[in-house]
LUMKOLZA-264300 format. One record per residue (C-alpha): residue number from 1; residue in one letter; x, z, y negated. Coordinates in pm, 1 decimal. Layout:
<gugus>
i / aa / east / up / north
NUM / a / X / Z / Y
...
</gugus>
This chain:
<gugus>
i / aa / east / up / north
1 / m / 2398.6 / -187.9 / -1777.9
2 / t / 2523.6 / -21.3 / -2094.4
3 / d / 2187.6 / -68.9 / -2266.2
4 / l / 1991.5 / 118.3 / -1996.3
5 / p / 1894.3 / 411.6 / -2226.5
6 / r / 1759.2 / 165.0 / -2484.4
7 / k / 1563.6 / -18.1 / -2214.6
8 / a / 1422.9 / 310.6 / -2089.2
9 / i / 1301.7 / 392.0 / -2441.3
10 / v / 1135.3 / 52.3 / -2469.6
11 / r / 968.5 / 96.1 / -2129.2
12 / t / 840.1 / 440.0 / -2224.2
13 / a / 704.3 / 304.8 / -2551.3
14 / k / 519.6 / 25.0 / -2370.3
15 / l / 365.8 / 264.2 / -2119.9
16 / s / 259.1 / 502.7 / -2395.5
17 / t / 53.0 / 230.9 / -2561.5
18 / v / -193.3 / 221.8 / -2272.2
19 / p / -373.2 / 556.7 / -2326.2
20 / i / -350.7 / 509.4 / -2703.8
21 / g / -507.3 / 165.5 / -2676.8
22 / f / -776.1 / 299.2 / -2446.1
23 / a / -867.2 / 568.2 / -2700.6
24 / a / -888.7 / 309.7 / -2975.7
25 / r / -1111.7 / 86.5 / -2766.0
26 / t / -1334.2 / 383.6 / -2680.0
27 / a / -1386.1 / 452.2 / -3050.1
28 / l / -1449.6 / 83.9 / -3116.0
29 / g / -1697.4 / 68.3 / -2831.4
30 / f / -1883.3 / 373.7 / -2961.4
31 / g / -1910.4 / 207.7 / -3301.1
32 / k / -2053.3 / -108.0 / -3146.0
33 / r / -2310.5 / 96.5 / -2957.6
34 / l / -2420.5 / 260.8 / -3281.0
35 / g / -2456.7 / -91.2 / -3417.1
36 / g / -2710.0 / -172.1 / -3148.5
37 / r / -2506.7 / -353.8 / -2882.2
38 / p / -2608.1 / -272.7 / -2520.9
39 / a / -2395.1 / 0.9 / -2364.3
40 / e / -2324.2 / -194.5 / -2044.8
41 / i / -2188.9 / -493.8 / -2240.5
42 / v / -1966.3 / -270.9 / -2450.5
43 / a / -1840.6 / -90.7 / -2139.3
44 / a / -1754.7 / -419.5 / -1968.4
45 / e / -1563.2 / -537.6 / -2275.0
46 / m / -1367.7 / -210.4 / -2286.6
47 / q / -1282.3 / -235.3 / -1916.6
48 / a / -1163.0 / -593.3 / -1957.2
49 / r / -943.0 / -511.3 / -2256.2
50 / t / -798.5 / -203.4 / -2089.4
51 / a / -723.6 / -401.3 / -1774.1
52 / e / -553.8 / -676.6 / -1971.3
53 / q / -333.0 / -432.5 / -2161.7
54 / l / -244.5 / -215.7 / -1863.4
55 / f / -144.0 / -495.5 / -1629.9
56 / q / 42.5 / -684.3 / -1899.9
57 / v / 249.2 / -368.1 / -1951.2
58 / l / 298.5 / -307.4 / -1578.9
59 / g / 379.6 / -673.0 / -1520.1
60 / e / 664.3 / -658.7 / -1773.4
61 / l / 822.9 / -356.7 / -1607.5
62 / k / 1009.9 / -303.8 / -1284.2
63 / g / 1071.9 / 18.3 / -1094.0
64 / g / 797.7 / 277.6 / -1082.4
65 / a / 556.9 / 82.2 / -1298.4
66 / m / 574.3 / -213.4 / -1064.3
67 / k / 537.7 / 4.2 / -754.4
68 / f / 241.2 / 185.6 / -908.5
69 / g / 75.6 / -144.1 / -994.9
70 / q / 127.9 / -270.3 / -640.9
71 / a / -14.0 / 49.5 / -492.6
72 / l / -315.3 / 30.3 / -723.4
73 / s / -369.7 / -339.5 / -649.3
74 / i / -450.3 / -260.9 / -287.2
75 / f / -769.4 / -85.8 / -398.0
76 / e / -893.0 / -370.9 / -615.2
77 / a / -1152.4 / -445.5 / -348.3
78 / a / -1328.6 / -118.0 / -428.8
79 / f / -1389.8 / -208.0 / -794.2
80 / p / -1754.7 / -269.0 / -884.0
81 / e / -1793.9 / -646.6 / -880.7
82 / e / -1896.6 / -665.4 / -1246.0
83 / l / -1566.6 / -498.0 / -1339.9
84 / a / -1343.6 / -658.7 / -1078.9
85 / v / -1312.8 / -1002.3 / -1238.6
86 / p / -1079.8 / -902.5 / -1528.4
87 / y / -857.7 / -703.8 / -1290.1
88 / r / -831.6 / -928.4 / -987.5
89 / a / -593.8 / -1198.6 / -1107.5
90 / m / -364.3 / -949.7 / -1284.0
91 / l / -354.9 / -715.4 / -984.8
92 / t / -276.3 / -997.1 / -743.4
93 / k / 1.6 / -1117.8 / -970.1
94 / l / 159.2 / -772.7 / -962.6
95 / q / 189.6 / -790.2 / -586.8
96 / d / 471.9 / -1041.8 / -584.4
97 / s / 604.1 / -1109.4 / -933.1
98 / a / 838.3 / -948.7 / -1186.2
99 / p / 1081.1 / -1075.0 / -1454.1
100 / p / 1417.2 / -1184.7 / -1305.4
101 / m / 1748.5 / -1022.1 / -1391.1
102 / p / 2022.1 / -1227.1 / -1560.2
103 / v / 2248.8 / -1437.2 / -1339.0
104 / a / 2552.3 / -1242.3 / -1462.5
105 / s / 2395.0 / -920.3 / -1334.2
106 / v / 2325.6 / -1083.7 / -998.6
107 / h / 2690.9 / -1182.5 / -964.0
108 / e / 2803.9 / -835.8 / -1071.1
109 / v / 2600.1 / -667.5 / -797.7
110 / m / 2711.5 / -918.7 / -533.7
111 / a / 3077.9 / -862.9 / -619.9
112 / a / 3038.2 / -484.6 / -618.4
113 / e / 2866.4 / -483.7 / -277.9
114 / l / 3037.8 / -769.2 / -89.4
115 / g / 3369.6 / -794.4 / -271.3
116 / p / 3503.8 / -1030.1 / -539.5
117 / r / 3518.8 / -1321.2 / -292.1
118 / w / 3156.3 / -1274.1 / -189.4
119 / r / 3077.3 / -1645.0 / -222.7
120 / e / 3301.9 / -1717.7 / 75.4
121 / r / 3043.5 / -1544.2 / 295.2
122 / f / 2791.0 / -1814.0 / 204.7
123 / q / 2776.6 / -2188.7 / 242.2
124 / s / 2537.4 / -2183.1 / -55.3
125 / f / 2368.9 / -1925.6 / -278.3
126 / d / 2087.0 / -1988.6 / -525.8
127 / d / 2145.0 / -1796.8 / -850.3
128 / h / 1774.5 / -1806.9 / -933.0
129 / p / 1545.9 / -1565.7 / -745.1
130 / a / 1293.2 / -1698.7 / -496.5
131 / a / 1083.9 / -1380.3 / -515.6
132 / s / 1082.3 / -1040.9 / -680.3
133 / a / 998.5 / -688.2 / -572.5
134 / s / 952.4 / -355.1 / -743.9
135 / i / 1319.2 / -251.3 / -756.3
136 / g / 1492.8 / -574.1 / -661.2
137 / q / 1470.2 / -949.6 / -626.7
138 / v / 1530.5 / -1195.4 / -345.2
139 / h / 1760.7 / -1497.2 / -352.6
140 / r / 1781.1 / -1775.1 / -99.4
141 / g / 2110.0 / -1884.0 / 51.5
142 / t / 2287.0 / -2023.2 / 355.1
143 / w / 2512.4 / -1782.9 / 544.7
144 / r / 2854.6 / -1896.7 / 655.6
145 / d / 2725.3 / -1965.3 / 1008.1
146 / g / 2458.9 / -2204.6 / 875.4
147 / r / 2159.1 / -1969.5 / 889.9
148 / d / 1906.7 / -1972.2 / 603.8
149 / v / 1906.4 / -1621.7 / 459.9
150 / a / 1724.7 / -1401.0 / 213.1
151 / v / 1947.7 / -1185.7 / -6.9
152 / k / 1765.0 / -886.9 / -149.0
153 / i / 1947.5 / -748.4 / -453.1
154 / q / 1861.1 / -421.2 / -623.5
155 / y / 1825.3 / -422.3 / -1000.8
156 / p / 2120.2 / -250.3 / -1175.7
157 / g / 2009.6 / 92.3 / -1295.6
158 / a / 1697.1 / 84.4 / -1079.0
159 / g / 1724.7 / 455.5 / -996.1
160 / a / 1722.1 / 573.3 / -1356.6
161 / a / 1448.2 / 328.5 / -1449.0
162 / l / 1235.4 / 437.9 / -1154.6
163 / m / 1260.7 / 803.4 / -1250.6
164 / s / 1170.9 / 725.7 / -1612.0
165 / d / 870.5 / 516.3 / -1509.4
166 / l / 733.8 / 774.3 / -1267.6
167 / r / 747.7 / 1043.5 / -1535.1
168 / q / 555.3 / 824.9 / -1777.2
169 / l / 307.8 / 678.6 / -1532.4
170 / s / 111.3 / 1002.9 / -1512.4
171 / r / -31.4 / 900.5 / -1850.6
172 / v / -143.1 / 566.2 / -1712.6
173 / a / -292.3 / 739.1 / -1408.4
174 / k / -525.4 / 940.4 / -1632.5
175 / v / -664.2 / 617.8 / -1776.4
176 / a / -691.3 / 439.8 / -1443.2
177 / a / -845.8 / 735.3 / -1258.2
178 / g / -1197.0 / 651.3 / -1370.1
179 / w / -1196.0 / 293.6 / -1243.1
180 / i / -1250.9 / 371.1 / -875.7
181 / p / -1463.2 / 678.3 / -793.8
182 / g / -1282.9 / 904.1 / -551.0
183 / l / -943.5 / 734.7 / -578.1
184 / e / -685.6 / 1003.5 / -653.5
185 / l / -386.4 / 842.8 / -822.6
186 / g / -180.7 / 1161.9 / -845.3
187 / p / -93.9 / 1158.2 / -472.3
188 / i / 17.5 / 795.6 / -500.7
189 / l / 267.4 / 894.1 / -769.0
190 / d / 374.4 / 1202.5 / -571.5
191 / e / 441.7 / 985.6 / -267.3
192 / l / 647.7 / 740.1 / -475.8
193 / r / 857.9 / 1027.0 / -612.7
194 / e / 916.8 / 1180.3 / -269.9
195 / r / 1032.9 / 853.0 / -116.3
196 / m / 1233.8 / 728.3 / -414.1
197 / s / 1576.5 / 816.1 / -274.8
198 / e / 1498.0 / 639.3 / 52.9
199 / e / 1386.9 / 318.6 / -116.9
200 / l / 1690.7 / 311.1 / -346.3
201 / d / 1935.9 / 311.5 / -54.0
202 / y / 1910.2 / -31.4 / 102.2
203 / r / 2121.1 / 86.3 / 396.9
204 / l / 1823.7 / 293.5 / 513.1
205 / e / 1592.1 / -1.9 / 465.2
206 / a / 1827.2 / -229.7 / 660.2
207 / t / 1830.6 / 19.1 / 948.8
208 / a / 1450.9 / 37.3 / 955.4
209 / q / 1417.7 / -341.9 / 939.2
210 / a / 1666.2 / -382.4 / 1223.6
211 / r / 1460.3 / -146.0 / 1440.3
212 / f / 1143.5 / -343.8 / 1371.0
213 / a / 1323.6 / -672.5 / 1433.7
214 / e / 1450.0 / -549.2 / 1770.4
215 / a / 1108.7 / -413.6 / 1870.8
216 / f / 936.1 / -745.1 / 1788.5
217 / a / 1208.8 / -988.7 / 1894.1
218 / d / 1056.6 / -1310.8 / 2035.0
219 / d / 706.0 / -1169.3 / 1994.3
220 / p / 425.4 / -1429.1 / 2008.8
221 / q / 226.1 / -1259.1 / 1731.6
222 / f / 474.2 / -1095.6 / 1492.3
223 / v / 812.4 / -1176.1 / 1342.1
224 / v / 1053.7 / -953.5 / 1149.7
225 / p / 1369.3 / -1113.9 / 1000.5
226 / a / 1692.2 / -1000.7 / 1165.9
227 / v / 1936.3 / -810.8 / 941.6
228 / i / 2278.3 / -969.8 / 894.1
229 / r / 2431.8 / -730.1 / 643.0
230 / g / 2310.0 / -417.0 / 465.5
231 / t / 2481.6 / -220.4 / 188.1
232 / e / 2354.4 / 36.8 / -60.9
233 / h / 2222.4 / -230.3 / -298.6
234 / i / 2203.4 / -554.3 / -92.7
235 / i / 2031.7 / -668.6 / 227.2
236 / v / 2106.8 / -1006.4 / 383.8
237 / s / 1855.6 / -1111.0 / 649.2
238 / d / 1710.0 / -1422.8 / 805.4
239 / w / 1490.1 / -1628.2 / 573.7
240 / l / 1118.6 / -1611.0 / 658.1
241 / e / 890.7 / -1901.1 / 574.1
242 / g / 519.1 / -1843.3 / 540.7
243 / t / 206.5 / -1813.2 / 328.5
244 / p / 171.8 / -1466.3 / 169.9
245 / l / -145.7 / -1273.9 / 249.2
246 / s / -201.1 / -1252.8 / -125.8
247 / q / -244.6 / -1632.1 / -126.4
248 / i / -482.5 / -1623.6 / 170.5
249 / i / -686.6 / -1361.3 / -16.5
250 / v / -720.7 / -1607.5 / -305.5
251 / d / -804.7 / -1931.1 / -125.4
252 / g / -779.1 / -1890.9 / 252.8
253 / t / -1034.8 / -2045.6 / 486.0
254 / t / -1260.4 / -1828.7 / 700.4
255 / a / -1045.4 / -1899.2 / 1005.3
256 / q / -727.4 / -1809.5 / 815.7
257 / r / -880.9 / -1486.5 / 687.4
258 / d / -1000.4 / -1382.9 / 1032.5
259 / s / -665.5 / -1454.6 / 1197.1
260 / a / -463.9 / -1285.4 / 922.5
261 / a / -687.4 / -977.6 / 923.2
262 / q / -662.0 / -939.1 / 1301.9
263 / l / -283.5 / -969.6 / 1298.8
264 / y / -252.5 / -731.4 / 1002.7
265 / l / -466.0 / -466.1 / 1172.8
266 / e / -277.6 / -496.5 / 1499.3
267 / f / 61.6 / -469.4 / 1330.4
268 / l / -35.7 / -140.8 / 1164.2
269 / l / -100.8 / -8.9 / 1514.2
270 / a / 181.3 / -188.2 / 1697.0
271 / g / 460.4 / -68.2 / 1465.2
272 / p / 430.5 / 299.1 / 1562.9
273 / a / 365.5 / 208.3 / 1927.2
274 / r / 671.3 / -14.3 / 1969.1
275 / a / 922.0 / 64.8 / 1692.7
276 / r / 817.8 / 429.0 / 1646.9
277 / l / 794.2 / 348.6 / 1276.8
278 / l / 496.1 / 288.9 / 1048.9
279 / h / 544.7 / 20.3 / 783.7
280 / a / 440.3 / 226.6 / 482.5
281 / d / 402.4 / -35.8 / 209.8
282 / p / 82.2 / -218.6 / 304.2
283 / h / 29.8 / -444.5 / 1.8
284 / p / -20.8 / -815.4 / 83.9
285 / g / 305.2 / -934.3 / -73.0
286 / n / 493.3 / -784.6 / 223.1
287 / y / 311.4 / -996.4 / 481.0
288 / r / 289.6 / -1370.1 / 538.8
289 / i / 156.8 / -1612.6 / 796.7
290 / t / 438.4 / -1826.2 / 935.7
291 / p / 398.8 / -2199.6 / 1012.6
292 / d / 357.8 / -2117.1 / 1384.4
293 / g / 72.3 / -1874.6 / 1310.1
294 / r / 253.9 / -1543.1 / 1348.1
295 / l / 242.3 / -1250.7 / 1104.1
296 / g / 577.3 / -1219.3 / 928.3
297 / v / 665.2 / -878.8 / 782.7
298 / i / 921.3 / -800.9 / 512.5
299 / d / 1027.5 / -512.5 / 286.9
300 / f / 1095.0 / -200.7 / 492.3
301 / g / 1196.3 / 28.4 / 205.7
302 / a / 909.3 / 266.3 / 284.9
303 / v / 858.7 / 366.3 / 647.6
304 / n / 717.2 / 667.3 / 825.3
305 / h / 923.6 / 787.6 / 1119.5
306 / l / 695.4 / 862.1 / 1416.0
307 / p / 923.4 / 945.8 / 1713.2
308 / l / 621.9 / 985.8 / 1942.8
309 / g / 417.2 / 705.9 / 1788.7
310 / m / 84.3 / 766.0 / 1616.8
311 / p / -44.8 / 1119.8 / 1680.1
312 / p / -275.1 / 1100.4 / 1987.0
313 / e / -517.1 / 1337.8 / 1814.7
314 / i / -626.4 / 1049.7 / 1589.3
315 / g / -737.5 / 839.8 / 1885.7
316 / m / -909.6 / 1131.8 / 2054.3
317 / l / -1099.7 / 1223.6 / 1739.8
318 / l / -1210.4 / 863.7 / 1687.3
319 / t / -1343.8 / 858.8 / 2043.5
320 / l / -1527.1 / 1185.7 / 1987.2
321 / g / -1677.7 / 1060.0 / 1663.4
322 / l / -1797.1 / 736.5 / 1820.4
323 / e / -1959.2 / 932.3 / 2103.3
324 / g / -2139.6 / 1156.1 / 1856.4
325 / g / -1958.6 / 1476.3 / 1945.7
326 / a / -2002.4 / 1649.6 / 1610.0
327 / e / -1899.4 / 1997.3 / 1729.7
328 / a / -1594.9 / 1861.8 / 1913.1
329 / v / -1488.4 / 1655.5 / 1610.2
330 / l / -1503.0 / 1964.0 / 1389.3
331 / e / -1305.1 / 2164.8 / 1642.4
332 / g / -1046.1 / 1891.5 / 1669.8
333 / l / -1009.3 / 1866.3 / 1292.6
334 / r / -961.5 / 2242.4 / 1272.7
335 / e / -695.2 / 2227.4 / 1542.5
336 / i / -476.9 / 1975.8 / 1356.6
337 / g / -533.7 / 2128.0 / 1013.3
338 / f / -785.4 / 1891.9 / 850.7
339 / v / -1036.7 / 2175.9 / 822.7
340 / r / -910.7 / 2525.4 / 754.9
341 / r / -1045.2 / 2794.1 / 981.8
342 / s / -1187.8 / 2987.9 / 689.8
343 / i / -1401.7 / 2691.0 / 577.1
344 / d / -1762.3 / 2666.5 / 691.7
345 / i / -1882.8 / 2309.1 / 755.4
346 / d / -2198.2 / 2178.4 / 917.1
347 / p / -2075.4 / 1958.6 / 1208.4
348 / d / -2356.5 / 1704.2 / 1180.6
349 / r / -2305.7 / 1655.1 / 807.4
350 / l / -1933.5 / 1619.0 / 869.8
351 / l / -2002.5 / 1338.7 / 1116.4
352 / d / -2243.1 / 1176.1 / 868.9
353 / y / -1967.8 / 1191.2 / 605.6
354 / l / -1723.1 / 1020.8 / 843.0
355 / e / -1968.1 / 755.2 / 963.3
356 / p / -1854.8 / 475.3 / 725.6
357 / f / -1504.1 / 506.9 / 866.0
358 / l / -1633.8 / 488.7 / 1224.4
359 / a / -1869.7 / 195.7 / 1163.2
360 / p / -1601.1 / -78.8 / 1200.1
361 / l / -1539.7 / 46.2 / 1556.3
362 / r / -1901.3 / 65.6 / 1671.7
363 / t / -1928.6 / -307.1 / 1738.0
364 / e / -1704.6 / -553.8 / 1917.3
365 / e / -1639.0 / -734.2 / 1588.1
366 / f / -1659.9 / -613.6 / 1229.3
367 / t / -1630.2 / -800.6 / 900.8
368 / f / -1451.4 / -613.5 / 624.3
369 / s / -1558.1 / -700.1 / 270.7
370 / r / -1537.5 / -582.1 / -86.5
371 / a / -1907.8 / -493.0 / -76.7
372 / w / -1854.6 / -277.5 / 232.5
373 / l / -1562.1 / -92.9 / 74.1
374 / r / -1759.1 / -29.4 / -244.5
375 / g / -2031.8 / 117.0 / -24.5
376 / v / -1781.4 / 350.2 / 141.0
377 / f / -1661.0 / 479.1 / -196.5
378 / a / -2019.2 / 521.9 / -311.9
379 / h / -2109.1 / 711.9 / 7.1
380 / i / -1833.6 / 968.4 / -25.4
381 / n / -1859.9 / 1010.4 / -402.8
382 / d / -2235.2 / 1016.9 / -473.0
383 / p / -2331.0 / 1374.2 / -575.8
384 / r / -2686.9 / 1299.7 / -467.0
385 / q / -2581.2 / 1262.0 / -104.6
386 / p / -2616.7 / 1573.0 / 116.2
387 / t / -2266.6 / 1503.8 / 251.7
388 / y / -2104.5 / 1496.3 / -93.8
389 / a / -1958.2 / 1848.7 / -75.0
390 / i / -1791.4 / 1778.0 / 260.7
391 / g / -1502.9 / 1592.4 / 99.2
392 / y / -1404.4 / 1901.2 / -99.3
393 / k / -1380.8 / 2106.7 / 220.1
394 / l / -1135.9 / 1879.0 / 397.2
395 / n / -760.9 / 1930.5 / 393.1
396 / l / -486.1 / 1670.5 / 446.8
397 / p / -192.4 / 1817.1 / 643.5
398 / p / 151.7 / 1710.3 / 515.3
399 / d / 233.5 / 1523.0 / 837.6
400 / y / -63.6 / 1293.9 / 776.3
401 / h / -8.5 / 1217.3 / 405.6
402 / l / 171.4 / 887.3 / 454.2
403 / i / -40.4 / 782.1 / 752.9
404 / h / -351.4 / 840.8 / 541.0
405 / r / -212.8 / 641.5 / 247.0
406 / v / -109.4 / 349.1 / 464.8
407 / w / -443.7 / 326.9 / 641.8
408 / s / -637.0 / 366.4 / 317.2
409 / g / -433.4 / 83.6 / 169.7
410 / g / -467.6 / -119.1 / 487.8
411 / i / -845.0 / -95.7 / 473.0
412 / g / -824.9 / -213.5 / 112.1
413 / v / -624.0 / -519.5 / 216.6
414 / l / -862.5 / -597.2 / 503.8
415 / s / -1151.4 / -579.6 / 257.8
416 / q / -972.2 / -817.8 / 22.0
417 / l / -914.1 / -1060.4 / 308.6
418 / g / -1278.6 / -1035.7 / 411.2
419 / g / -1182.9 / -1110.5 / 770.9
420 / t / -1373.6 / -1045.2 / 1092.1
421 / v / -1167.0 / -839.0 / 1336.3
422 / r / -1192.3 / -705.8 / 1689.7
423 / g / -1109.9 / -354.8 / 1580.2
424 / r / -1226.7 / -152.8 / 1878.9
425 / a / -1021.3 / -361.0 / 2122.5
426 / a / -710.5 / -317.8 / 1904.4
427 / i / -766.3 / 57.7 / 1882.1
428 / d / -817.6 / 92.0 / 2257.3
429 / a / -505.3 / -110.2 / 2333.2
430 / l / -262.5 / 28.1 / 2074.9
431 / l / -374.1 / 371.3 / 1952.6
432 / p / -267.2 / 655.0 / 2180.9
433 / g / -538.7 / 901.7 / 2267.6
434 / a / -826.3 / 659.5 / 2224.5
435 / d / -888.1 / 660.9 / 2599.9
436 / l / -775.0 / 1017.6 / 2675.5
437 / p / -1003.7 / 1299.9 / 2793.4
438 / l / -1201.7 / 1478.0 / 2527.2
439 / l / -1055.8 / 1778.1 / 2350.4
440 / e / -1117.4 / 2118.3 / 2501.9
441 / p / -1301.4 / 2371.1 / 2281.3
442 / l / -1067.9 / 2573.7 / 2066.3
443 / a / -976.1 / 2924.5 / 2169.2
444 / p / -1070.1 / 3190.4 / 1910.9
445 / d / -807.8 / 3242.1 / 1642.9
446 / p / -682.9 / 3602.8 / 1656.7
447 / d / -653.4 / 3601.8 / 1278.6
448 / d / -1028.8 / 3539.3 / 1251.7
449 / e / -1121.7 / 3840.8 / 1459.6
</gugus>
């Protein structure tokens, strides 16, 4: 741990090479175009080289760089297909891999958190990690009562490294911003900064995981590992076998994709309904299909506390939109702060703008796909569309920031899975407000008079 400042300097230097390398490739590409090479071929080569450099750098880092790469990987499905190939394998790798820490460091953390005789708590403990995460790694062991357990251990100095990475990643965000039209990377970094202290204290994560585990105990569809011990830098919980969603994305059968997508969608809705918490880290590495066909969920470092469950206004507005109530949708969005009262918006164009997000609920079943998601991004970001200006008139209230990010990421994962889901039935069953009476017209705002 004494060489942390040196490591931070090395990490910063690696991150700084990304925009520099991109500038060099841009100049090289311009030279090739002057030499007569087709622009689209040169652009594809530049994208491939930039992707290779960026994700090699992110893949070598932990902390903020890893978390940023995982957050970005969720949106891989929105990449234009001709550019997606060089990114896809590297992005998927980022979801569940990182370099391990030395065994001596593992033992040091275990002794600091569980005492110098920590091995007596285990029948066995594997010094080599079974998996890695953004700010920690997971070891397999057998607890003293014979249970197979997962021991999540935070990297020494993770807090300082995370802060350093997040400061430097704004430079990477400028390079990556042009890959996916309409994807704002700044808010992703802002959200990571705001929730950093929560994710660094594993006691908070252990508490959240225990609440989920209690809410879904003996559930036929979902399983959350029970927490055995939680300290500031260690969580010991039941071991969870299963196939990660990231693997099903790569080579799952149609039946596996459909089942996984349905379970994934329902869990996003069931968490707030039953645990009063929203699992706020939707990337596929945190989900797996167990041998008995259930959806297993891990990593509860990021959660959104929803004491009343999902806001019922969301369900009511979805119902209004599906019924074509353009005026009522606009009024409802004004009421909860998505449209400021001083902003003038045509209700019908607003509904046209929102249509791609309503489409999955208009039929009994809907198949998510990369092509569909690319169409959504194109719809909301094409300046030629009459609805283009609508996006600039919308506002995202603070209470909805994390809900919006989770559902945006969730849609990205569903599109990667390419599964067919019964979305409307899940919404009707689990989203409050979806079957409530329509909103009453808003009373005039005295400030507008």
